[in-house]
N, C-alpha and C positions, 0 to 999 in steps of 0.2 A: 323800826326794829331797834331795841335797846342795845347799845354797844356793850353794856355790862353782860347781857345775856349772850351776845355773840362771842365776846372774849372768853366767857366761861366755857361755852361749847367748843370753841376753837382750841383752847388749851387742853381740853379733855381729849380731843381728837389727835392733837399733835403728839408724835412720838418724842419723848424727852431726849432720846438719843440723837435726834436730828439737830437740836441746838448744840450739842457737844460736837457734832460733825462740822457745823458751821464755824464754831470757835476753833476747832482743829485746823480747818482750812485757812482761817484768818491768821493764826499763829504761824502756819507753814509759810505764808507769803509776806509776812511783815518782819522787818528787821527788829531785833530785840529792843532797839532804841526807840522804835515807833510806838508811842503809847497814847497819843491823842487821836481818838477815833470818833467819827460821826456815823451813827447808825441810822440810815434813811428808812422811812416807812417802818418805824420801830414798833408800831401797834401798841399792844399792852405792855411792852417793855421787857418781855421775858428774856430775849437774847441780850439786850443792852445790860440788864442786871447781871446776867451770867458773865458778860465780858468785863464788867466792873469787878466782879469777884475774882476774875483771872488777872487783875492788875492793870487793866486799861483805864485811861481817863476818857470815858465814853460819854458822848452826848447823844440823846435820842431825839429824833424829829419825826413828827407824823402830822398828817393833814387834819386828823380828827381830834378835837379838843376833848371829847369824851374818852377816847383811847388814852390820851396823854394823862388825864386825871386818874385813870386806872393804873397806868404805869407809875405815876408818882406814889400812889397808895402801895403798890407792890414793892417799890424801892424802899419805902419807909418800913414795911413789914420785914424786908430782907436786911434792914439796918445798913444800907449802902446809900451813898450820895451820888445820884445821877441827874444831871440837868436834862429835863425833858422839855422840848420846845414844840409849840404848835407852828407848823410851817409846811410849805409846798415844795416838793422836789424841783418844780419848775422855777422857783425863786428862793434861793438860799441866803438872801440878804439878812435874814434873822440870825445867822451864825457867822463865825469867823472862819479862819482856815484850819485845816487839820492835816496830820501826817497820813491819815488813811480815812477812806470813806467806804462803808459797807452798805449793801442793799440786797438782802437775801429774801428767800421764800417767794421767788418769782414776782416781787413787787413791781419790777419794771414792766411786766406783762400787763399790769393794770392800767398803764398809760394808754390814752385813747388812740394815738396815731404816731407816725414817725416824727412828726414835728415836736410832739411832746417828749419823745425819747431823745431826740437830738438836743432839745433845750435842756433836759436833765443832764445829759452827758456834759454839755458845755458849762452848766452851773457847777457840777462836781469838779470839773477841771479847774475852774477859777477858784474854787475853795479848797484846793489841795496845795500844800506847801511844795516847794521844789523837791523833786524826787519822791513825791507822795504816791500812794497806791490806791486805786479804786477796785474794789472786789464786789462782784455781783453775780447772781445766777438768774437764769430764765428757763422757761419751759422750752424743750426742743420742739421742732416741727412734728416729729414722730409722736410726741406726747399729746400735742394739741390735735393733730389730724387723725391719729389712729387709736390712741388710748382713751381719751376723754369722751368722744361722742358715744352716747349710749350708756355711759358709766352711771351707776346708781349706788348709793350707800345709805344705810339706815342705822341709827343708833338710838338706844332708849335707856333712860334711867327713871327713877321714881318722879323726878322733877321736870325732865326735859326729854322730848322725843324729837329726833332730828332726821330730816330726809334731804338727800342731796341727789340731784339729777343734772347731767351735763348734756348739752346739745351743740351741734355745729353752729358757729356764730355767723354773722352777716358778712364778715370780711375774710379774705384768705388767711388761713392759719389762725383762726380765732375760735373761741368757744364761749358758751354762756352756761353758768352754773346756777340753777334754780335751787334755792335753799328754803326749806320750810321748817319752822320750829313750833312745837306745841309745848308751852311753858306753863307749869302748874302755878296758879295764883292762890296762895293760901287764904287771902281775905275773902275770896268768893267761892273757894273750893271747886274751881274749874280750871281747865286748861285753855290758855289763850294762844291763838295762832298768830305767827309772824312770818312774813314772806319777804325775800329779797333776792335780787339777781346780781351775780358777779360776772363781769365780762373781762376776758383776757385775750390777748393776742401776742403772737411772736413773729419773728422774721428769720430769714436765712442767716447763718453765721456771717456770710460775706457782707450782708447788709449791716449787721451790728458793727463789724470791723470798719466799714466805710464811715459810719456815723461817728464811731470813736475816733477815727483818724481826723475827721473834719473838726471834732471838738478839740483836738490837740494831742491825743494819745497816739504815739508812734510805736510803742512797744506793748503788744497785747498777746497774752497767752490764753488759749481756750482748751478746756478739758471737760471731762464728765465725772459723775460719781464723786463729787466733792474733791475733785482734783486727783483722784486715784486712778482714773482710766483715761485713755485716749477717746476722743469723740468717735462714736460709731453710728451707723444708720439708725439703730434702735436705742440710742442713748435717751434717757428720760429728761435729763436736765443738763444744761450747759453752764459751765463756770468760767468766768472771765477774770483775768488778772491784768489790770491796765496801769502802766507806769507813766507818771508825769516826769519825763526825763529833763535834767538840767540842760539848757541850751548853751 
């Protein structure tokens, strides 16, 4: 599956207002003096570019070199300078320390197991300056267990047809998304099919808190709806604000 195709479809599906909500959440929880931000799992760079336009000195990091190439092209088109780095959340040795680290759009849920989540939390803690802040969101258990299973979505344009089906995953509180793309290829005047599966899993809030504490975060706030609501049984997404307090 070409990441150029995936990025195009993904951006078409994403509500532009969601990026503004993530930025609003970020600004709400960062001191005005905090400008150096690392955006983990930045993908095609949409959010990092918007954050740069908001005045942050943001660096974007993603595991996919293809996504990073797309992000660089988009930054150039937007006439902003954003360092984009190919790197793994489990090993942040490619970057320095930052006053804040963000990881949105349930990217933590793509990590394979608790060991990977724990390692990521520890890496983030080590790459925050004193009094730094880690902001991230994850799918709630309600979203994974009740909303996603059986979910289907179809979308079609002249160039791309997209089918999305979600199923219960193999682990507790996990889900698998089967994505099918039919992409028009002008040179052969036919649609070519691409398939891929995305696997996500989440954990109880108490388990996230325990992992964050083990990593060193002793002050953590949890909310829902981009920080606008308290967590409820049917909250769709949980938002975490984690402080690296000066000892």
